[in-house]
N, CA and C atoms as an extended XYZ file, in Angstrom:
417
Properties=species:S:1:pos:R:3:atomname:S:1:resname:S:1:resid:I:1 pbc="F F F"
N         0.767       -1.168        0.412 N   MET     1
C         0.319       -0.253       -0.140 CA  MET     1
C         0.883        0.825        0.103 C   MET     1
N         1.655        1.195        0.705 N   MET     2
C         2.844        2.331        0.793 CA  MET     2
C         3.739        2.613       -0.176 C   MET     2
N         3.851        1.711       -1.574 N   ARG     3
C         3.907        2.196       -2.857 CA  ARG     3
C         3.330        2.403       -3.524 C   ARG     3
N         1.657        2.591       -3.485 N   PHE     4
C         1.065        3.053       -4.289 CA  PHE     4
C         1.312        4.283       -4.404 C   PHE     4
N         0.649        5.133       -3.001 N   ARG     5
C         0.866        5.863       -2.468 CA  ARG     5
C         2.717        6.874       -2.822 C   ARG     5
N         3.243        6.627       -3.013 N   GLY     6
C         4.544        6.705       -3.434 CA  GLY     6
C         4.548        6.641       -5.326 C   GLY     6
N         3.925        5.948       -5.994 N   ARG     7
C         3.431        6.256       -7.223 CA  ARG     7
C         2.799        7.503       -7.580 C   ARG     7
N         1.876        7.405       -6.719 N   ARG     8
C         0.973        8.583       -6.960 CA  ARG     8
C         1.111        9.567       -6.983 C   ARG     8
N         2.427        9.998       -5.635 N   ARG     9
C         2.710       11.286       -5.447 CA  ARG     9
C         3.507       11.527       -6.288 C   ARG     9
N         4.261        9.888       -6.852 N   ALA    10
C         5.182       11.121       -8.054 CA  ALA    10
C         4.056       11.445       -8.877 C   ALA    10
N         3.017       10.528       -9.495 N   ALA    11
C         2.627       11.441      -10.753 CA  ALA    11
C         1.644       12.621      -11.097 C   ALA    11
N         2.075       12.759       -9.739 N   LEU    12
C         1.308       14.660       -9.945 CA  LEU    12
C         2.456       15.193      -10.681 C   LEU    12
N         2.124       16.533      -10.895 N   PRO    13
C         2.730       17.612      -11.880 CA  PRO    13
C         2.611       18.565      -10.724 C   PRO    13
N         3.954       19.126      -10.956 N   ILE    14
C         4.660       20.171      -10.366 CA  ILE    14
C         3.729       21.594      -10.638 C   ILE    14
N         3.586       21.827       -9.434 N   VAL    15
C         3.363       23.686       -9.651 CA  VAL    15
C         3.752       24.381       -9.282 C   VAL    15
N         4.720       25.229      -10.049 N   ALA    16
C         5.398       26.692       -9.710 CA  ALA    16
C         4.310       28.167      -10.089 C   ALA    16
N         3.411       27.516       -9.764 N   GLU    17
C         2.651       29.069       -9.123 CA  GLU    17
C         2.943       29.930       -8.616 C   GLU    17
N         2.443       31.320       -8.409 N   ILE    18
C         2.398       32.278       -6.981 CA  ILE    18
C         1.344       32.241       -6.943 C   ILE    18
N         0.653       32.467       -5.694 N   ASN    19
C        -0.244       32.222       -5.397 CA  ASN    19
C        -0.440       34.216       -5.021 C   ASN    19
N        -0.926       35.264       -5.908 N   ILE    20
C        -0.895       36.226       -5.402 CA  ILE    20
C        -2.096       36.818       -4.701 C   ILE    20
N        -2.976       35.974       -4.641 N   THR    21
C        -3.905       36.714       -3.587 CA  THR    21
C        -3.560       37.071       -2.623 C   THR    21
N        -2.844       36.345       -1.524 N   ASN    22
C        -1.671       36.572       -0.553 CA  ASN    22
C        -1.664       37.673       -0.589 C   ASN    22
N        -0.742       38.163       -1.380 N   LEU    23
C         0.283       39.863       -2.052 CA  LEU    23
C        -0.752       40.902       -1.924 C   LEU    23
N        -1.449       40.576       -2.610 N   VAL    24
C        -2.971       41.425       -2.971 CA  VAL    24
C        -3.381       41.511       -1.514 C   VAL    24
N        -4.120       41.205       -0.656 N   ASP    25
C        -4.576       41.301        0.760 CA  ASP    25
C        -3.568       42.701        1.253 C   ASP    25
N        -2.146       41.781        1.727 N   VAL    26
C        -0.908       42.673        2.125 CA  VAL    26
C        -1.036       44.369        1.387 C   VAL    26
N        -1.023       43.898       -0.205 N   ALA    27
C        -0.860       45.178       -1.029 CA  ALA    27
C        -1.707       46.301       -0.353 C   ALA    27
N        -3.070       45.602       -0.232 N   PHE    28
C        -4.178       46.684        0.345 CA  PHE    28
C        -4.265       46.589        2.217 C   PHE    28
N        -3.620       46.036        2.642 N   VAL    29
C        -4.220       47.095        4.484 CA  VAL    29
C        -2.663       47.647        4.375 C   VAL    29
N        -1.742       47.099        3.245 N   LEU    30
C        -1.181       48.633        3.410 CA  LEU    30
C        -1.257       49.694        2.398 C   LEU    30
N        -1.978       50.130        1.573 N   LEU    31
C        -2.976       50.925        1.530 CA  LEU    31
C        -3.303       51.858        1.861 C   LEU    31
N        -4.617       51.210        3.042 N   ILE    32
C        -4.764       51.548        3.833 CA  ILE    32
C        -4.227       52.259        5.060 C   ILE    32
N        -3.518       51.691        6.139 N   ILE    33
C        -2.641       51.834        6.438 CA  ILE    33
C        -1.579       53.721        6.601 C   ILE    33
N        -1.409       53.333        4.774 N   PHE    34
C        -1.447       54.949        4.817 CA  PHE    34
C        -2.426       56.130        4.625 C   PHE    34
N        -3.394       55.179        4.011 N   MET    35
C        -4.747       56.216        4.134 CA  MET    35
C        -5.064       57.096        5.103 C   MET    35
N        -4.801       55.641        6.359 N   ILE    36
C        -5.136       56.866        7.541 CA  ILE    36
C        -4.043       57.566        8.321 C   ILE    36
N        -2.714       56.977        7.860 N   THR    37
C        -1.468       58.167        8.674 CA  THR    37
C        -1.631       58.592        8.157 C   THR    37
N        -1.553       59.514        6.650 N   ALA    38
C        -0.569       60.563        6.176 CA  ALA    38
C        -1.689       61.750        6.489 C   ALA    38
N        -2.908       62.060        6.942 N   PRO    39
C        -3.641       62.646        7.969 CA  PRO    39
C        -3.608       63.586        9.052 C   PRO    39
N        -3.087       62.524        9.421 N   ILE    40
C        -2.029       62.238       11.152 CA  ILE    40
C        -0.554       62.932       10.855 C   ILE    40
N         0.081       62.270       10.082 N   LEU    41
C         1.567       63.125        9.947 CA  LEU    41
C         1.446       64.537        9.428 C   LEU    41
N         0.326       64.722        9.543 N   GLN    42
C        -0.018       66.531        8.191 CA  GLN    42
C         0.077       67.302        9.866 C   GLN    42
N         1.613       68.573        9.292 N   GLY    43
C         1.807       68.732       10.535 CA  GLY    43
C         0.509       70.235       10.962 C   GLY    43
N         0.291       71.024       12.096 N   GLY    44
C        -0.331       71.427       12.970 CA  GLY    44
C        -1.522       71.000       13.372 C   GLY    44
N        -2.507       71.391       13.467 N   ILE    45
C        -4.301       71.145       13.984 CA  ILE    45
C        -4.890       70.993       12.712 C   ILE    45
N        -5.839       70.714       13.463 N   GLU    46
C        -7.206       70.813       12.406 CA  GLU    46
C        -7.923       72.238       11.717 C   GLU    46
N        -8.093       72.632       10.738 N   VAL    47
C        -8.058       74.050       10.250 CA  VAL    47
C        -9.606       73.754        9.385 C   VAL    47
N       -10.414       74.706        8.996 N   GLN    48
C       -10.648       74.293        7.734 CA  GLN    48
C       -10.561       75.851        7.106 C   GLN    48
N        -9.228       75.377        6.127 N   LEU    49
C        -8.724       76.487        4.952 CA  LEU    49
C       -10.222       77.172        4.252 C   LEU    49
N        -9.597       78.599        4.154 N   PRO    50
C       -10.552       79.025        2.890 CA  PRO    50
C        -9.848       78.393        1.446 C   PRO    50
N       -11.262       78.344        0.410 N   GLU    51
C       -10.611       78.199       -1.002 CA  GLU    51
C       -10.181       78.951       -1.701 C   GLU    51
N        -9.119       78.761       -2.925 N   ALA    52
C        -8.994       79.962       -3.754 CA  ALA    52
C        -8.495       78.820       -4.956 C   ALA    52
N        -7.895       79.687       -6.241 N   ASP    53
C        -7.382       79.193       -7.414 CA  ASP    53
C        -5.639       78.889       -6.848 C   ASP    53
N        -5.200       78.166       -7.055 N   SER    54
C        -3.488       78.123       -6.457 CA  SER    54
C        -3.036       77.131       -6.699 C   SER    54
N        -1.955       76.928       -6.988 N   ARG    55
C        -1.514       75.832       -6.891 CA  ARG    55
C        -0.832       75.411       -6.024 C   ARG    55
N        -0.360       73.434       -5.355 N   PRO    56
C        -0.265       72.851       -3.886 CA  PRO    56
C         0.820       73.215       -3.874 C   PRO    56
N         1.359       73.314       -2.586 N   LEU    57
C         2.772       73.632       -1.755 CA  LEU    57
C         3.406       72.774       -2.130 C   LEU    57
N         4.661       72.605       -1.899 N   GLU    58
C         6.027       71.235       -2.212 CA  GLU    58
C         5.843       71.148       -0.453 C   GLU    58
N         5.945       69.482       -0.502 N   ALA    59
C         6.065       69.090        1.086 CA  ALA    59
C         7.454       69.618        1.339 C   ALA    59
N         7.699       69.984        2.387 N   SER    60
C         9.016       70.242        3.576 CA  SER    60
C         9.171       69.733        4.382 C   SER    60
N        10.478       70.633        4.750 N   GLU    61
C        10.703       70.783        6.138 CA  GLU    61
C        10.193       71.894        6.408 C   GLU    61
N         9.276       72.465        6.304 N   ALA    62
C         8.191       73.626        6.709 CA  ALA    62
C         7.864       74.136        8.177 C   ALA    62
N         8.040       74.442        8.536 N   VAL    63
C         6.720       74.837        9.763 CA  VAL    63
C         5.676       75.060       10.233 C   VAL    63
N         4.708       74.141       10.514 N   THR    64
C         3.462       73.967       10.234 CA  THR    64
C         3.222       75.459       11.325 C   THR    64
N         2.319       76.703       11.230 N   VAL    65
C         1.670       77.838       12.201 CA  VAL    65
C         0.476       78.181       11.830 C   VAL    65
N        -0.395       77.594       12.756 N   SER    66
C        -2.338       77.401       12.484 CA  SER    66
C        -2.282       78.401       13.626 C   SER    66
N        -3.742       79.325       13.203 N   VAL    67
C        -4.274       79.648       13.812 CA  VAL    67
C        -6.260       79.335       13.427 C   VAL    67
N        -6.381       78.834       14.568 N   ALA    68
C        -8.065       78.097       15.207 CA  ALA    68
C        -8.533       79.277       15.285 C   ALA    68
N       -10.402       78.841       14.516 N   LYS    69
C       -10.999       79.719       14.550 CA  LYS    69
C       -11.298       80.356       15.586 C   LYS    69
N       -10.994       79.885       16.964 N   ASP    70
C       -11.530       81.438       18.084 CA  ASP    70
C       -10.011       82.065       18.527 C   ASP    70
N        -8.905       82.226       17.045 N   GLY    71
C        -7.728       82.659       17.763 CA  GLY    71
C        -6.430       82.491       18.379 C   GLY    71
N        -6.823       81.172       18.427 N   SER    72
C        -5.397       80.884       19.001 CA  SER    72
C        -4.317       80.548       18.105 C   SER    72
N        -3.235       80.531       18.802 N   VAL    73
C        -2.085       80.383       18.024 CA  VAL    73
C        -1.429       78.883       17.849 C   VAL    73
N        -1.333       78.316       16.951 N   PHE    74
C        -0.329       76.985       17.104 CA  PHE    74
C         0.994       76.879       16.358 C   PHE    74
N         1.956       76.552       16.722 N   ILE    75
C         3.219       76.481       16.029 CA  ILE    75
C         3.713       74.684       16.160 C   ILE    75
N         3.145       74.171       14.589 N   GLU    76
C         3.128       72.735       15.224 CA  GLU    76
C         1.960       72.476       15.806 C   GLU    76
N         2.436       71.948       16.902 N   LYS    77
C         0.753       70.564       17.590 CA  LYS    77
C         1.002       72.237       19.349 C   LYS    77
N         1.315       72.669       19.352 N   ALA    78
C         2.294       73.407       20.532 CA  ALA    78
C         1.683       74.833       20.103 C   ALA    78
N        -0.217       74.892       21.626 N   LYS    79
C        -0.552       76.442       21.931 CA  LYS    79
C         0.361       77.652       22.008 C   LYS    79
N         0.801       78.383       21.575 N   VAL    80
C         1.197       79.307       22.512 CA  VAL    80
C         0.442       80.918       22.199 C   VAL    80
N         0.897       81.992       23.411 N   SER    81
C         0.186       83.212       23.603 CA  SER    81
C         1.085       84.276       21.995 C   SER    81
N         0.381       85.599       21.569 N   MET    82
C         1.370       86.146       20.826 CA  MET    82
C         2.331       87.345       21.659 C   MET    82
N         2.432       87.018       23.000 N   GLN    83
C         3.774       87.181       24.051 CA  GLN    83
C         5.782       87.062       23.395 C   GLN    83
N         4.559       85.039       22.949 N   GLU    84
C         5.841       83.846       23.584 CA  GLU    84
C         5.739       83.670       21.630 C   GLU    84
N         5.467       84.031       21.086 N   PHE    85
C         5.169       83.522       19.827 CA  PHE    85
C         6.367       83.568       19.110 C   PHE    85
N         6.519       85.562       19.064 N   GLU    86
C         8.500       85.418       18.228 CA  GLU    86
C         9.358       84.657       18.387 C   GLU    86
N         9.417       84.577       20.120 N   GLY    87
C        10.503       84.232       20.561 CA  GLY    87
C        10.760       82.783       20.144 C   GLY    87
N         9.318       81.676       20.371 N   VAL    88
C         9.760       80.530       20.005 CA  VAL    88
C         9.885       80.492       19.098 C   VAL    88
N         9.007       81.099       17.819 N   MET    89
C         9.734       80.816       15.888 CA  MET    89
C        11.104       81.075       16.496 C   MET    89
N        11.489       82.015       16.770 N   ARG    90
C        12.690       81.605       16.403 CA  ARG    90
C        13.588       80.533       16.687 C   ARG    90
N        13.640       80.111       17.990 N   THR    91
C        13.757       78.316       17.999 CA  THR    91
C        13.611       77.379       16.788 C   THR    91
N        12.318       77.393       16.179 N   TYR    92
C        11.705       77.114       15.370 CA  TYR    92
C        12.746       77.175       13.779 C   TYR    92
N        12.772       78.551       13.281 N   VAL    93
C        13.504       78.445       12.550 CA  VAL    93
C        15.043       79.090       11.725 C   VAL    93
N        14.982       79.347       13.698 N   GLY    94
C        16.553       79.366       13.494 CA  GLY    94
C        16.584       81.244       13.423 C   GLY    94
N        18.342       81.385       13.904 N   PRO    95
C        17.930       83.294       14.353 CA  PRO    95
C        17.766       83.814       12.567 C   PRO    95
N        18.070       82.864       12.030 N   ASP    96
C        18.238       83.749       10.484 CA  ASP    96
C        16.773       83.861        9.847 C   ASP    96
N        15.793       83.008       10.275 N   ALA    97
C        14.607       82.342        9.638 CA  ALA    97
C        14.890       81.633        7.898 C   ALA    97
N        16.101       80.582        8.612 N   LYS    98
C        16.216       80.044        7.109 CA  LYS    98
C        14.626       78.928        6.794 C   LYS    98
N        14.166       78.345        7.523 N   ARG    99
C        13.308       77.070        7.623 CA  ARG    99
C        12.266       78.264        6.633 C   ARG    99
N        10.964       77.058        6.400 N   PRO   100
C         9.983       78.275        5.641 CA  PRO   100
C         9.418       77.702        6.471 C   PRO   100
N         8.220       77.911        5.995 N   VAL   101
C         7.131       78.609        7.181 CA  VAL   101
C         5.642       78.559        5.877 C   VAL   101
N         4.677       77.727        6.533 N   ILE   102
C         3.805       77.360        6.361 CA  ILE   102
C         2.742       78.439        7.240 C   ILE   102
N         1.070       78.579        7.196 N   LEU   103
C         0.532       79.501        7.902 CA  LEU   103
C        -1.044       79.113        7.416 C   LEU   103
N        -1.760       78.535        8.143 N   ARG   104
C        -2.944       77.687        7.759 CA  ARG   104
C        -3.473       78.832        8.796 C   ARG   104
N        -4.856       79.449        8.436 N   GLY   105
C        -5.542       80.143        9.290 CA  GLY   105
C        -6.810       79.588        8.984 C   GLY   105
N        -7.711       79.203        9.869 N   ASP   106
C        -9.429       79.090        9.544 CA  ASP   106
C       -10.447       80.030        8.521 C   ASP   106
N       -10.428       79.854        8.611 N   ARG   107
C       -11.709       80.205        7.139 CA  ARG   107
C       -12.819       81.313        8.428 C   ARG   107
N       -13.200       80.716        9.564 N   ALA   108
C       -14.239       80.787       10.501 CA  ALA   108
C       -12.786       82.132       11.134 C   ALA   108
N       -12.162       82.226       11.523 N   THR   109
C       -11.196       83.533       12.264 CA  THR   109
C       -10.605       84.385       11.964 C   THR   109
N       -11.484       85.475       12.791 N   ALA   110
C       -10.873       86.803       12.255 CA  ALA   110
C        -9.684       87.229       11.306 C   ALA   110
N        -9.375       88.018       10.595 N   TYR   111
C        -8.848       88.114        9.476 CA  TYR   111
C        -7.496       88.443       10.070 C   TYR   111
N        -7.935       89.659       11.408 N   GLY   112
C        -6.708       90.235       12.078 CA  GLY   112
C        -5.838       89.817       12.844 C   GLY   112
N        -6.399       88.306       13.356 N   GLY   113
C        -5.445       87.047       14.047 CA  GLY   113
C        -4.389       86.722       13.350 C   GLY   113
N        -4.737       86.745       11.958 N   VAL   114
C        -4.401       85.793       11.268 CA  VAL   114
C        -3.341       87.058       10.115 C   VAL   114
N        -3.410       88.225       10.651 N   ALA   115
C        -2.991       89.616       10.140 CA  ALA   115
C        -1.874       89.929       10.308 C   ALA   115
N        -1.966       89.749       11.942 N   GLU   116
C        -0.629       89.754       13.346 CA  GLU   116
C        -0.077       89.163       12.881 C   GLU   116
N         0.193       87.903       12.927 N   VAL   117
C         0.515       86.268       12.892 CA  VAL   117
C         2.001       86.821       11.625 C   VAL   117
N         1.184       86.747        9.786 N   PHE   118
C         1.694       87.100        9.237 CA  PHE   118
C         2.699       88.680        9.637 C   PHE   118
N         2.117       89.525       10.619 N   GLY   119
C         3.034       90.234       10.400 CA  GLY   119
C         4.375       90.266       11.201 C   GLY   119
N         4.627       89.695       12.114 N   VAL   120
C         5.477       88.848       13.451 CA  VAL   120
C         6.746       87.977       12.165 C   VAL   120
N         5.966       87.261       11.763 N   LEU   121
C         6.488       86.806       10.791 CA  LEU   121
C         7.379       87.215        9.652 C   LEU   121
N         6.946       88.380        8.787 N   ALA   122
C         6.871       89.416        8.446 CA  ALA   122
C         8.463       89.728        8.774 C   ALA   122
N         7.824       90.127        9.895 N   ARG   123
C         8.982       91.028       10.907 CA  ARG   123
C        11.061       90.385       10.668 C   ARG   123
N        10.079       88.873       11.596 N   MET   124
C        11.261       87.814       10.893 CA  MET   124
C        12.005       87.764       10.081 C   MET   124
N        11.911       87.789        8.969 N   GLY   125
C        12.016       87.830        7.583 CA  GLY   125
C        11.745       86.007        7.288 C   GLY   125
N        11.050       85.547        8.277 N   ALA   126
C        10.683       84.095        7.287 CA  ALA   126
C         9.985       84.153        5.824 C   ALA   126
N        10.606       82.833        5.097 N   ASP   127
C         9.488       82.689        4.355 CA  ASP   127
C         8.681       82.250        4.321 C   ASP   127
N         7.426       82.993        4.431 N   VAL   128
C         6.418       82.445        4.522 CA  VAL   128
C         5.135       81.630        3.344 C   VAL   128
N         4.507       81.354        3.507 N   SER   129
C         3.795       80.688        2.367 CA  SER   129
C         2.382       79.999        3.279 C   SER   129
N         1.332       81.143        2.443 N   ILE   130
C         0.030       80.531        3.216 CA  ILE   130
C        -0.625       79.233        2.614 C   ILE   130
N        -1.329       78.599        3.856 N   ALA   131
C        -2.024       77.566        2.666 CA  ALA   131
C        -3.337       77.468        3.011 C   ALA   131
N        -3.954       77.685        2.193 N   ILE   132
C        -5.427       77.539        1.412 CA  ILE   132
C        -5.196       76.485        0.584 C   ILE   132
N        -7.075       75.657        0.542 N   GLU   133
C        -7.775       74.309        0.305 CA  GLU   133
C        -7.945       75.065       -1.259 C   GLU   133
N        -7.553       73.862       -2.516 N   PRO   134
C        -7.594       75.119       -4.109 CA  PRO   134
C        -9.459       74.656       -3.930 C   PRO   134
N        -9.888       75.511       -4.821 N   ALA   135
C       -11.238       75.702       -5.249 CA  ALA   135
C       -11.459       74.649       -6.535 C   ALA   135
N       -12.926       74.415       -6.096 N   PRO   136
C       -13.619       73.033       -7.361 CA  PRO   136
C       -13.448       73.673       -8.683 C   PRO   136
N       -12.525       72.804       -9.487 N   GLN   137
C       -12.769       73.341      -10.738 CA  GLN   137
C       -14.088       73.808      -11.181 C   GLN   137
N       -14.599       75.294      -11.649 N   ARG   138
C       -16.155       75.156      -12.519 CA  ARG   138
C       -15.306       75.528      -14.289 C   ARG   138
N       -16.934       74.620      -14.216 N   ARG   139
C       -16.583       74.582      -16.059 CA  ARG   139
C       -17.184       75.566      -16.578 C   ARG   139
């Protein structure tokens, strides 16, 4: 009886195929993980940006400054007062303001709050970019 099993195994053809089902499953899991973590890795706090016609900003080593709806100012995710803003920003961008800064102002915040932050950054000589949402394409 053992001999019969041995002959039967020898008669089976060798299949040299790769089962890609598992590979596709792993790829989809990785895709979902990256889709979930990408917004989390974005700097700053959550603000509703105004919409305008624009081109996308280049992702870089920029410092993110956010002005929330209530006028609170955040450097990356740390809340700072306007009195300590310039001193803290100097530690982020360096004494000669070499690092670029992305200014994100909530669309519901008062314009004066964003302008005040922008004025401090301009006085420091920082390279400031204002973040906005691209406007929907009109046809």
